[in-house]
Structure formats: structure tokens, C-alpha cells
PyMOL Python script that loads the backbone (N, CA, C, O; Angstrom):
from pymol import cmd

cmd.read_pdbstr("""\
ATOM      1  N   MET A   1       0.837  -1.178   0.000  1.00  0.00           N
ATOM      2  CA  MET A   1       0.000   0.000   0.000  1.00  0.00           C
ATOM      3  C   MET A   1       0.884   1.244   0.000  1.00  0.00           C
ATOM      4  O   MET A   1       1.844   1.344   0.764  1.00  0.00           O
ATOM      5  N   ASP A   2       0.541   2.186  -0.869  1.00  0.00           N
ATOM      6  CA  ASP A   2       1.338   3.409  -0.909  1.00  0.00           C
ATOM      7  C   ASP A   2       0.935   4.328   0.254  1.00  0.00           C
ATOM      8  O   ASP A   2      -0.127   4.148   0.848  1.00  0.00           O
ATOM      9  N   PRO A   3       1.782   5.310   0.576  1.00  0.00           N
ATOM     10  CA  PRO A   3       1.525   6.169   1.730  1.00  0.00           C
ATOM     11  C   PRO A   3       0.169   6.895   1.685  1.00  0.00           C
ATOM     12  O   PRO A   3      -0.488   7.043   2.715  1.00  0.00           O
ATOM     13  N   GLU A   4      -0.244   7.342   0.506  1.00  0.00           N
ATOM     14  CA  GLU A   4      -1.535   8.034   0.388  1.00  0.00           C
ATOM     15  C   GLU A   4      -2.697   7.091   0.674  1.00  0.00           C
ATOM     16  O   GLU A   4      -3.677   7.481   1.308  1.00  0.00           O
ATOM     17  N   GLU A   5      -2.588   5.865   0.212  1.00  0.00           N
ATOM     18  CA  GLU A   5      -3.633   4.872   0.455  1.00  0.00           C
ATOM     19  C   GLU A   5      -3.692   4.515   1.943  1.00  0.00           C
ATOM     20  O   GLU A   5      -4.776   4.353   2.503  1.00  0.00           O
ATOM     21  N   LEU A   6      -2.536   4.395   2.573  1.00  0.00           N
ATOM     22  CA  LEU A   6      -2.486   4.134   4.016  1.00  0.00           C
ATOM     23  C   LEU A   6      -3.145   5.267   4.800  1.00  0.00           C
ATOM     24  O   LEU A   6      -3.915   5.030   5.731  1.00  0.00           O
ATOM     25  N   LYS A   7      -2.831   6.493   4.410  1.00  0.00           N
ATOM     26  CA  LYS A   7      -3.403   7.658   5.080  1.00  0.00           C
ATOM     27  C   LYS A   7      -4.919   7.672   4.919  1.00  0.00           C
ATOM     28  O   LYS A   7      -5.646   7.887   5.889  1.00  0.00           O
ATOM     29  N   LYS A   8      -5.394   7.445   3.705  1.00  0.00           N
ATOM     30  CA  LYS A   8      -6.830   7.428   3.431  1.00  0.00           C
ATOM     31  C   LYS A   8      -7.525   6.339   4.254  1.00  0.00           C
ATOM     32  O   LYS A   8      -8.589   6.574   4.825  1.00  0.00           O
ATOM     33  N   ASN A   9      -6.925   5.160   4.312  1.00  0.00           N
ATOM     34  CA  ASN A   9      -7.490   4.046   5.076  1.00  0.00           C
ATOM     35  C   ASN A   9      -7.522   4.382   6.565  1.00  0.00           C
ATOM     36  O   ASN A   9      -8.520   4.115   7.235  1.00  0.00           O
ATOM     37  N   TRP A  10      -6.453   4.959   7.084  1.00  0.00           N
ATOM     38  CA  TRP A  10      -6.404   5.326   8.504  1.00  0.00           C
ATOM     39  C   TRP A  10      -7.486   6.347   8.829  1.00  0.00           C
ATOM     40  O   TRP A  10      -8.193   6.216   9.828  1.00  0.00           O
ATOM     41  N   LEU A  11      -7.611   7.366   7.978  1.00  0.00           N
ATOM     42  CA  LEU A  11      -8.615   8.402   8.212  1.00  0.00           C
ATOM     43  C   LEU A  11     -10.026   7.815   8.161  1.00  0.00           C
ATOM     44  O   LEU A  11     -10.881   8.182   8.968  1.00  0.00           O
ATOM     45  N   LEU A  12     -10.270   6.915   7.224  1.00  0.00           N
ATOM     46  CA  LEU A  12     -11.577   6.290   7.102  1.00  0.00           C
ATOM     47  C   LEU A  12     -11.911   5.475   8.348  1.00  0.00           C
ATOM     48  O   LEU A  12     -13.024   5.565   8.865  1.00  0.00           O
ATOM     49  N   GLN A  13     -10.964   4.687   8.830  1.00  0.00           N
ATOM     50  CA  GLN A  13     -11.192   3.848  10.006  1.00  0.00           C
ATOM     51  C   GLN A  13     -11.389   4.662  11.284  1.00  0.00           C
ATOM     52  O   GLN A  13     -12.095   4.232  12.195  1.00  0.00           O
ATOM     53  N   ASN A  14     -10.771   5.824  11.348  1.00  0.00           N
ATOM     54  CA  ASN A  14     -10.815   6.623  12.565  1.00  0.00           C
ATOM     55  C   ASN A  14     -11.789   7.789  12.511  1.00  0.00           C
ATOM     56  O   ASN A  14     -11.858   8.594  13.440  1.00  0.00           O
ATOM     57  N   GLU A  15     -12.540   7.876  11.420  1.00  0.00           N
ATOM     58  CA  GLU A  15     -13.588   8.889  11.328  1.00  0.00           C
ATOM     59  C   GLU A  15     -14.589   8.660  12.462  1.00  0.00           C
ATOM     60  O   GLU A  15     -15.005   7.527  12.706  1.00  0.00           O
ATOM     61  N   LYS A  16     -14.969   9.720  13.144  1.00  0.00           N
ATOM     62  CA  LYS A  16     -15.931   9.603  14.243  1.00  0.00           C
ATOM     63  C   LYS A  16     -17.333   9.451  13.661  1.00  0.00           C
ATOM     64  O   LYS A  16     -17.842  10.347  12.988  1.00  0.00           O
ATOM     65  N   ILE A  17     -17.941   8.312  13.931  1.00  0.00           N
ATOM     66  CA  ILE A  17     -19.320   8.079  13.506  1.00  0.00           C
ATOM     67  C   ILE A  17     -20.258   8.627  14.575  1.00  0.00           C
ATOM     68  O   ILE A  17     -21.238   9.303  14.260  1.00  0.00           O
ATOM     69  N   CYS A  18     -19.960   8.337  15.832  1.00  0.00           N
ATOM     70  CA  CYS A  18     -20.733   8.881  16.951  1.00  0.00           C
ATOM     71  C   CYS A  18     -19.963  10.093  17.464  1.00  0.00           C
ATOM     72  O   CYS A  18     -18.975   9.964  18.186  1.00  0.00           O
ATOM     73  N   ILE A  19     -20.437  11.262  17.077  1.00  0.00           N
ATOM     74  CA  ILE A  19     -19.752  12.493  17.445  1.00  0.00           C
ATOM     75  C   ILE A  19     -19.883  12.768  18.940  1.00  0.00           C
ATOM     76  O   ILE A  19     -18.926  13.203  19.581  1.00  0.00           O
ATOM     77  N   CYS A  20     -21.063  12.517  19.493  1.00  0.00           N
ATOM     78  CA  CYS A  20     -21.308  12.808  20.906  1.00  0.00           C
ATOM     79  C   CYS A  20     -20.321  12.077  21.827  1.00  0.00           C
ATOM     80  O   CYS A  20     -19.828  12.643  22.803  1.00  0.00           O
ATOM     81  N   LYS A  21     -20.047  10.827  21.499  1.00  0.00           N
ATOM     82  CA  LYS A  21     -19.173  10.020  22.353  1.00  0.00           C
ATOM     83  C   LYS A  21     -17.789   9.790  21.745  1.00  0.00           C
ATOM     84  O   LYS A  21     -16.942   9.141  22.357  1.00  0.00           O
ATOM     85  N   GLY A  22     -17.562  10.318  20.550  1.00  0.00           N
ATOM     86  CA  GLY A  22     -16.251  10.206  19.910  1.00  0.00           C
ATOM     87  C   GLY A  22     -15.881   8.789  19.503  1.00  0.00           C
ATOM     88  O   GLY A  22     -14.714   8.407  19.589  1.00  0.00           O
ATOM     89  N   ILE A  23     -16.862   8.002  19.058  1.00  0.00           N
ATOM     90  CA  ILE A  23     -16.606   6.602  18.710  1.00  0.00           C
ATOM     91  C   ILE A  23     -16.280   6.505  17.218  1.00  0.00           C
ATOM     92  O   ILE A  23     -17.082   6.914  16.378  1.00  0.00           O
ATOM     93  N   PRO A  24     -15.098   5.960  16.887  1.00  0.00           N
ATOM     94  CA  PRO A  24     -14.683   5.880  15.487  1.00  0.00           C
ATOM     95  C   PRO A  24     -15.329   4.721  14.723  1.00  0.00           C
ATOM     96  O   PRO A  24     -15.817   3.753  15.306  1.00  0.00           O
ATOM     97  N   ARG A  25     -15.311   4.860  13.412  1.00  0.00           N
ATOM     98  CA  ARG A  25     -15.882   3.893  12.480  1.00  0.00           C
ATOM     99  C   ARG A  25     -15.404   2.469  12.740  1.00  0.00           C
ATOM    100  O   ARG A  25     -16.194   1.530  12.637  1.00  0.00           O
ATOM    101  N   LYS A  26     -14.133   2.292  13.072  1.00  0.00           N
ATOM    102  CA  LYS A  26     -13.585   0.936  13.212  1.00  0.00           C
ATOM    103  C   LYS A  26     -14.311   0.120  14.283  1.00  0.00           C
ATOM    104  O   LYS A  26     -14.411  -1.100  14.152  1.00  0.00           O
ATOM    105  N   PHE A  27     -14.815   0.756  15.328  1.00  0.00           N
ATOM    106  CA  PHE A  27     -15.546   0.020  16.363  1.00  0.00           C
ATOM    107  C   PHE A  27     -16.906  -0.460  15.855  1.00  0.00           C
ATOM    108  O   PHE A  27     -17.376  -1.534  16.230  1.00  0.00           O
ATOM    109  N   PHE A  28     -17.518   0.337  15.011  1.00  0.00           N
ATOM    110  CA  PHE A  28     -18.800  -0.054  14.424  1.00  0.00           C
ATOM    111  C   PHE A  28     -18.611  -1.206  13.454  1.00  0.00           C
ATOM    112  O   PHE A  28     -19.387  -2.161  13.450  1.00  0.00           O
ATOM    113  N   ILE A  29     -17.578  -1.111  12.636  1.00  0.00           N
ATOM    114  CA  ILE A  29     -17.286  -2.168  11.672  1.00  0.00           C
ATOM    115  C   ILE A  29     -16.981  -3.475  12.403  1.00  0.00           C
ATOM    116  O   ILE A  29     -17.439  -4.539  11.988  1.00  0.00           O
ATOM    117  N   GLU A  30     -16.223  -3.398  13.470  1.00  0.00           N
ATOM    118  CA  GLU A  30     -15.890  -4.590  14.254  1.00  0.00           C
ATOM    119  C   GLU A  30     -17.149  -5.229  14.837  1.00  0.00           C
ATOM    120  O   GLU A  30     -17.301  -6.450  14.791  1.00  0.00           O
ATOM    121  N   ALA A  31     -18.044  -4.421  15.379  1.00  0.00           N
ATOM    122  CA  ALA A  31     -19.291  -4.950  15.957  1.00  0.00           C
ATOM    123  C   ALA A  31     -20.142  -5.635  14.885  1.00  0.00           C
ATOM    124  O   ALA A  31     -20.721  -6.694  15.125  1.00  0.00           O
ATOM    125  N   ILE A  32     -20.210  -5.026  13.713  1.00  0.00           N
ATOM    126  CA  ILE A  32     -21.001  -5.600  12.617  1.00  0.00           C
ATOM    127  C   ILE A  32     -20.369  -6.899  12.135  1.00  0.00           C
ATOM    128  O   ILE A  32     -21.072  -7.879  11.889  1.00  0.00           O
ATOM    129  N   ARG A  33     -19.068  -6.910  12.001  1.00  0.00           N
ATOM    130  CA  ARG A  33     -18.376  -8.140  11.576  1.00  0.00           C
ATOM    131  C   ARG A  33     -18.554  -9.281  12.579  1.00  0.00           C
ATOM    132  O   ARG A  33     -18.558 -10.454  12.205  1.00  0.00           O
ATOM    133  N   LYS A  34     -18.699  -8.926  13.847  1.00  0.00           N
ATOM    134  CA  LYS A  34     -18.871  -9.943  14.885  1.00  0.00           C
ATOM    135  C   LYS A  34     -20.317 -10.392  15.043  1.00  0.00           C
ATOM    136  O   LYS A  34     -20.619 -11.217  15.905  1.00  0.00           O
ATOM    137  N   GLY A  35     -21.216  -9.854  14.216  1.00  0.00           N
ATOM    138  CA  GLY A  35     -22.583 -10.356  14.208  1.00  0.00           C
ATOM    139  C   GLY A  35     -23.695  -9.391  14.534  1.00  0.00           C
ATOM    140  O   GLY A  35     -24.865  -9.759  14.425  1.00  0.00           O
ATOM    141  N   ALA A  36     -23.383  -8.162  14.931  1.00  0.00           N
ATOM    142  CA  ALA A  36     -24.455  -7.194  15.174  1.00  0.00           C
ATOM    143  C   ALA A  36     -25.176  -6.941  13.853  1.00  0.00           C
ATOM    144  O   ALA A  36     -24.543  -6.590  12.857  1.00  0.00           O
ATOM    145  N   SER A  37     -26.494  -7.117  13.841  1.00  0.00           N
ATOM    146  CA  SER A  37     -27.220  -7.010  12.576  1.00  0.00           C
ATOM    147  C   SER A  37     -28.308  -5.942  12.580  1.00  0.00           C
ATOM    148  O   SER A  37     -29.071  -5.829  11.621  1.00  0.00           O
ATOM    149  N   SER A  38     -28.382  -5.171  13.639  1.00  0.00           N
ATOM    150  CA  SER A  38     -29.370  -4.095  13.686  1.00  0.00           C
ATOM    151  C   SER A  38     -28.759  -2.877  14.382  1.00  0.00           C
ATOM    152  O   SER A  38     -27.732  -2.965  15.056  1.00  0.00           O
ATOM    153  N   LEU A  39     -29.417  -1.762  14.195  1.00  0.00           N
ATOM    154  CA  LEU A  39     -28.966  -0.530  14.839  1.00  0.00           C
ATOM    155  C   LEU A  39     -28.941  -0.704  16.357  1.00  0.00           C
ATOM    156  O   LEU A  39     -27.987  -0.285  17.014  1.00  0.00           O
ATOM    157  N   ALA A  40     -29.972  -1.311  16.908  1.00  0.00           N
ATOM    158  CA  ALA A  40     -30.047  -1.510  18.363  1.00  0.00           C
ATOM    159  C   ALA A  40     -28.893  -2.380  18.867  1.00  0.00           C
ATOM    160  O   ALA A  40     -28.305  -2.082  19.907  1.00  0.00           O
ATOM    161  N   GLU A  41     -28.567  -3.449  18.143  1.00  0.00           N
ATOM    162  CA  GLU A  41     -27.464  -4.322  18.551  1.00  0.00           C
ATOM    163  C   GLU A  41     -26.134  -3.583  18.497  1.00  0.00           C
ATOM    164  O   GLU A  41     -25.318  -3.699  19.411  1.00  0.00           O
ATOM    165  N   VAL A  42     -25.914  -2.822  17.429  1.00  0.00           N
ATOM    166  CA  VAL A  42     -24.671  -2.058  17.307  1.00  0.00           C
ATOM    167  C   VAL A  42     -24.585  -1.047  18.452  1.00  0.00           C
ATOM    168  O   VAL A  42     -23.538  -0.920  19.086  1.00  0.00           O
ATOM    169  N   ASN A  43     -25.668  -0.334  18.717  1.00  0.00           N
ATOM    170  CA  ASN A  43     -25.671   0.657  19.806  1.00  0.00           C
ATOM    171  C   ASN A  43     -25.350   0.010  21.146  1.00  0.00           C
ATOM    172  O   ASN A  43     -24.614   0.587  21.947  1.00  0.00           O
ATOM    173  N   THR A  44     -25.888  -1.174  21.401  1.00  0.00           N
ATOM    174  CA  THR A  44     -25.635  -1.864  22.667  1.00  0.00           C
ATOM    175  C   THR A  44     -24.170  -2.254  22.793  1.00  0.00           C
ATOM    176  O   THR A  44     -23.567  -2.091  23.854  1.00  0.00           O
ATOM    177  N   ILE A  45     -23.606  -2.762  21.725  1.00  0.00           N
ATOM    178  CA  ILE A  45     -22.215  -3.231  21.748  1.00  0.00           C
ATOM    179  C   ILE A  45     -21.232  -2.063  21.824  1.00  0.00           C
ATOM    180  O   ILE A  45     -20.287  -2.087  22.614  1.00  0.00           O
ATOM    181  N   VAL A  46     -21.461  -1.051  21.005  1.00  0.00           N
ATOM    182  CA  VAL A  46     -20.492   0.036  20.866  1.00  0.00           C
ATOM    183  C   VAL A  46     -20.725   1.158  21.878  1.00  0.00           C
ATOM    184  O   VAL A  46     -19.782   1.847  22.266  1.00  0.00           O
ATOM    185  N   GLY A  47     -21.955   1.342  22.300  1.00  0.00           N
ATOM    186  CA  GLY A  47     -22.253   2.415  23.241  1.00  0.00           C
ATOM    187  C   GLY A  47     -22.758   3.677  22.576  1.00  0.00           C
ATOM    188  O   GLY A  47     -22.866   4.721  23.219  1.00  0.00           O
ATOM    189  N   SER A  48     -23.065   3.590  21.308  1.00  0.00           N
ATOM    190  CA  SER A  48     -23.582   4.748  20.582  1.00  0.00           C
ATOM    191  C   SER A  48     -25.088   4.867  20.809  1.00  0.00           C
ATOM    192  O   SER A  48     -25.716   3.981  21.388  1.00  0.00           O
ATOM    193  N   GLY A  49     -25.650   5.978  20.341  1.00  0.00           N
ATOM    194  CA  GLY A  49     -27.084   6.175  20.449  1.00  0.00           C
ATOM    195  C   GLY A  49     -27.557   6.667  21.797  1.00  0.00           C
ATOM    196  O   GLY A  49     -28.758   6.842  22.005  1.00  0.00           O
ATOM    197  N   SER A  50     -26.643   6.893  22.710  1.00  0.00           N
ATOM    198  CA  SER A  50     -27.043   7.340  24.045  1.00  0.00           C
ATOM    199  C   SER A  50     -26.374   8.652  24.438  1.00  0.00           C
ATOM    200  O   SER A  50     -26.341   9.020  25.613  1.00  0.00           O
ATOM    201  N   GLY A  51     -25.848   9.344  23.448  1.00  0.00           N
ATOM    202  CA  GLY A  51     -25.228  10.643  23.721  1.00  0.00           C
ATOM    203  C   GLY A  51     -26.273  11.740  23.690  1.00  0.00           C
ATOM    204  O   GLY A  51     -27.472  11.466  23.752  1.00  0.00           O
ATOM    205  N   ASP A  52     -25.824  12.973  23.595  1.00  0.00           N
ATOM    206  CA  ASP A  52     -26.733  14.119  23.621  1.00  0.00           C
ATOM    207  C   ASP A  52     -27.777  14.086  22.512  1.00  0.00           C
ATOM    208  O   ASP A  52     -28.905  14.531  22.722  1.00  0.00           O
ATOM    209  N   CYS A  53     -27.426  13.568  21.335  1.00  0.00           N
ATOM    210  CA  CYS A  53     -28.382  13.572  20.216  1.00  0.00           C
ATOM    211  C   CYS A  53     -29.275  12.335  20.215  1.00  0.00           C
ATOM    212  O   CYS A  53     -30.193  12.246  19.400  1.00  0.00           O
ATOM    213  N   LYS A  54     -29.029  11.392  21.100  1.00  0.00           N
ATOM    214  CA  LYS A  54     -29.810  10.142  21.196  1.00  0.00           C
ATOM    215  C   LYS A  54     -29.850   9.373  19.872  1.00  0.00           C
ATOM    216  O   LYS A  54     -30.853   8.745  19.533  1.00  0.00           O
ATOM    217  N   GLY A  55     -28.744   9.435  19.135  1.00  0.00           N
ATOM    218  CA  GLY A  55     -28.625   8.662  17.908  1.00  0.00           C
ATOM    219  C   GLY A  55     -29.124   9.330  16.648  1.00  0.00           C
ATOM    220  O   GLY A  55     -29.119   8.720  15.579  1.00  0.00           O
ATOM    221  N   GLU A  56     -29.556  10.576  16.755  1.00  0.00           N
ATOM    222  CA  GLU A  56     -30.066  11.263  15.564  1.00  0.00           C
ATOM    223  C   GLU A  56     -28.976  11.512  14.528  1.00  0.00           C
ATOM    224  O   GLU A  56     -29.251  11.493  13.328  1.00  0.00           O
ATOM    225  N   ARG A  57     -27.748  11.743  14.973  1.00  0.00           N
ATOM    226  CA  ARG A  57     -26.651  11.984  14.025  1.00  0.00           C
ATOM    227  C   ARG A  57     -25.986  10.693  13.587  1.00  0.00           C
ATOM    228  O   ARG A  57     -25.685  10.530  12.404  1.00  0.00           O
ATOM    229  N   CYS A  58     -25.748   9.769  14.513  1.00  0.00           N
ATOM    230  CA  CYS A  58     -25.003   8.562  14.161  1.00  0.00           C
ATOM    231  C   CYS A  58     -25.901   7.433  13.639  1.00  0.00           C
ATOM    232  O   CYS A  58     -25.440   6.570  12.893  1.00  0.00           O
ATOM    233  N   GLY A  59     -27.168   7.440  14.026  1.00  0.00           N
ATOM    234  CA  GLY A  59     -28.077   6.372  13.604  1.00  0.00           C
ATOM    235  C   GLY A  59     -28.092   6.133  12.098  1.00  0.00           C
ATOM    236  O   GLY A  59     -27.917   4.994  11.664  1.00  0.00           O
ATOM    237  N   PRO A  60     -28.297   7.175  11.284  1.00  0.00           N
ATOM    238  CA  PRO A  60     -28.290   6.972   9.834  1.00  0.00           C
ATOM    239  C   PRO A  60     -26.950   6.456   9.298  1.00  0.00           C
ATOM    240  O   PRO A  60     -26.918   5.657   8.362  1.00  0.00           O
ATOM    241  N   LYS A  61     -25.857   6.912   9.891  1.00  0.00           N
ATOM    242  CA  LYS A  61     -24.537   6.441   9.457  1.00  0.00           C
ATOM    243  C   LYS A  61     -24.353   4.965   9.790  1.00  0.00           C
ATOM    244  O   LYS A  61     -23.785   4.212   8.999  1.00  0.00           O
ATOM    245  N   ILE A  62     -24.833   4.552  10.962  1.00  0.00           N
ATOM    246  CA  ILE A  62     -24.728   3.147  11.358  1.00  0.00           C
ATOM    247  C   ILE A  62     -25.584   2.277  10.455  1.00  0.00           C
ATOM    248  O   ILE A  62     -25.157   1.200  10.039  1.00  0.00           O
ATOM    249  N   GLU A  63     -26.796   2.741  10.147  1.00  0.00           N
ATOM    250  CA  GLU A  63     -27.674   2.007   9.225  1.00  0.00           C
ATOM    251  C   GLU A  63     -26.995   1.841   7.868  1.00  0.00           C
ATOM    252  O   GLU A  63     -27.111   0.791   7.236  1.00  0.00           O
ATOM    253  N   GLU A  64     -26.294   2.869   7.426  1.00  0.00           N
ATOM    254  CA  GLU A  64     -25.563   2.824   6.159  1.00  0.00           C
ATOM    255  C   GLU A  64     -24.444   1.783   6.214  1.00  0.00           C
ATOM    256  O   GLU A  64     -24.257   1.020   5.266  1.00  0.00           O
ATOM    257  N   LEU A  65     -23.705   1.752   7.319  1.00  0.00           N
ATOM    258  CA  LEU A  65     -22.636   0.762   7.488  1.00  0.00           C
ATOM    259  C   LEU A  65     -23.210  -0.657   7.475  1.00  0.00           C
ATOM    260  O   LEU A  65     -22.639  -1.554   6.854  1.00  0.00           O
ATOM    261  N   LEU A  66     -24.334  -0.856   8.157  1.00  0.00           N
ATOM    262  CA  LEU A  66     -24.991  -2.172   8.169  1.00  0.00           C
ATOM    263  C   LEU A  66     -25.395  -2.581   6.762  1.00  0.00           C
ATOM    264  O   LEU A  66     -25.155  -3.717   6.352  1.00  0.00           O
ATOM    265  N   ALA A  67     -26.009  -1.664   6.020  1.00  0.00           N
ATOM    266  CA  ALA A  67     -26.454  -1.955   4.655  1.00  0.00           C
ATOM    267  C   ALA A  67     -25.269  -2.278   3.744  1.00  0.00           C
ATOM    268  O   ALA A  67     -25.330  -3.218   2.951  1.00  0.00           O
ATOM    269  N   GLU A  68     -24.202  -1.504   3.859  1.00  0.00           N
ATOM    270  CA  GLU A  68     -23.004  -1.750   3.044  1.00  0.00           C
ATOM    271  C   GLU A  68     -22.410  -3.116   3.352  1.00  0.00           C
ATOM    272  O   GLU A  68     -22.037  -3.856   2.442  1.00  0.00           O
ATOM    273  N   TYR A  69     -22.325  -3.449   4.627  1.00  0.00           N
ATOM    274  CA  TYR A  69     -21.739  -4.723   5.031  1.00  0.00           C
ATOM    275  C   TYR A  69     -22.580  -5.890   4.516  1.00  0.00           C
ATOM    276  O   TYR A  69     -22.041  -6.859   3.981  1.00  0.00           O
ATOM    277  N   HIS A  70     -23.896  -5.795   4.678  1.00  0.00           N
ATOM    278  CA  HIS A  70     -24.767  -6.895   4.252  1.00  0.00           C
ATOM    279  C   HIS A  70     -24.815  -7.014   2.727  1.00  0.00           C
ATOM    280  O   HIS A  70     -24.895  -8.122   2.196  1.00  0.00           O
ATOM    281  N   ALA A  71     -24.767  -5.896   2.030  1.00  0.00           N
ATOM    282  CA  ALA A  71     -24.732  -5.929   0.562  1.00  0.00           C
ATOM    283  C   ALA A  71     -23.450  -6.588   0.083  1.00  0.00           C
ATOM    284  O   ALA A  71     -23.464  -7.395  -0.846  1.00  0.00           O
ATOM    285  N   LYS A  72     -22.360  -6.243   0.713  1.00  0.00           N
ATOM    286  CA  LYS A  72     -21.051  -6.813   0.362  1.00  0.00           C
ATOM    287  C   LYS A  72     -21.033  -8.327   0.605  1.00  0.00           C
ATOM    288  O   LYS A  72     -20.544  -9.088  -0.230  1.00  0.00           O
ATOM    289  N   ASN A  73     -21.563  -8.752   1.741  1.00  0.00           N
ATOM    290  CA  ASN A  73     -21.573 -10.180   2.072  1.00  0.00           C
ATOM    291  C   ASN A  73     -22.549 -10.969   1.207  1.00  0.00           C
ATOM    292  O   ASN A  73     -22.300 -12.135   0.901  1.00  0.00           O
ATOM    293  N   ASN A  74     -23.654 -10.346   0.810  1.00  0.00           N
ATOM    294  CA  ASN A  74     -24.595 -11.024  -0.071  1.00  0.00           C
ATOM    295  C   ASN A  74     -23.984 -11.256  -1.449  1.00  0.00           C
ATOM    296  O   ASN A  74     -24.265 -12.270  -2.089  1.00  0.00           O
ATOM    297  N   ARG A  75     -23.150 -10.324  -1.908  1.00  0.00           N
ATOM    298  CA  ARG A  75     -22.468 -10.508  -3.195  1.00  0.00           C
ATOM    299  C   ARG A  75     -21.470 -11.642  -3.122  1.00  0.00           C
ATOM    300  O   ARG A  75     -21.312 -12.406  -4.074  1.00  0.00           O
ATOM    301  N   LYS A  76     -20.780 -11.750  -1.964  1.00  0.00           N
ATOM    302  CA  LYS A  76     -19.787 -12.812  -1.794  1.00  0.00           C
ATOM    303  C   LYS A  76     -20.433 -14.192  -1.767  1.00  0.00           C
ATOM    304  O   LYS A  76     -19.898 -15.145  -2.333  1.00  0.00           O
ATOM    305  N   SER A  77     -21.592 -14.298  -1.101  1.00  0.00           N
ATOM    306  CA  SER A  77     -22.234 -15.606  -0.961  1.00  0.00           C
ATOM    307  C   SER A  77     -23.126 -15.945  -2.146  1.00  0.00           C
ATOM    308  O   SER A  77     -23.525 -17.099  -2.305  1.00  0.00           O
ATOM    309  N   GLY A  78     -23.442 -14.969  -2.975  1.00  0.00           N
ATOM    310  CA  GLY A  78     -24.373 -15.175  -4.082  1.00  0.00           C
ATOM    311  C   GLY A  78     -23.739 -15.468  -5.351  1.00  0.00           C
ATOM    312  O   GLY A  78     -24.426 -15.660  -6.354  1.00  0.00           O
TER     313      GLY A  78
END
""", "prot")
cmd.dss("prot")
cmd.show_as("cartoon", "prot")
cmd.util.cbc("prot")
cmd.orient("prot")
């Protein structure tokens, strides 16, 4: 991997999905990979959805991550 690709990957993994609690994308991805299949399950595992916004900001982003992950896995198994 070239340095620019490494930087882009690092920034993507460490982007804050839950702004209220400062939780980065990599924790959400890990929870989804380990079997969390709904917004409620991800929130329980990661601790998101309980900050000042009560999930209004991070909820849609988490739903997007879930959809992307399931779409990707459906292509692999199909």
C-alpha cells in the first residue's frame, strides 16, 4: 500500500461516527463483523445512540454501514 492509500485508510477507520461520544468507524465495523445485525445491537455493543443527540446523528450512518456490510456479504455468498 502506498503512503496516500495508508493515510486514506487510517482516516476512514478513525472517522468519528458517533460524534457525541467520539466513537470511530472501526468500532462499528468490528461490531457488525462480529454479528451485530441491527442498529439496536450495534448501539448496545459500541455504546452509541445514548449521547446528547440520542442517535439522531449517528443512527443513519450506522444504518448505512450495516447496509453496506450486508450488501457486500450477499455478493460474496451469491
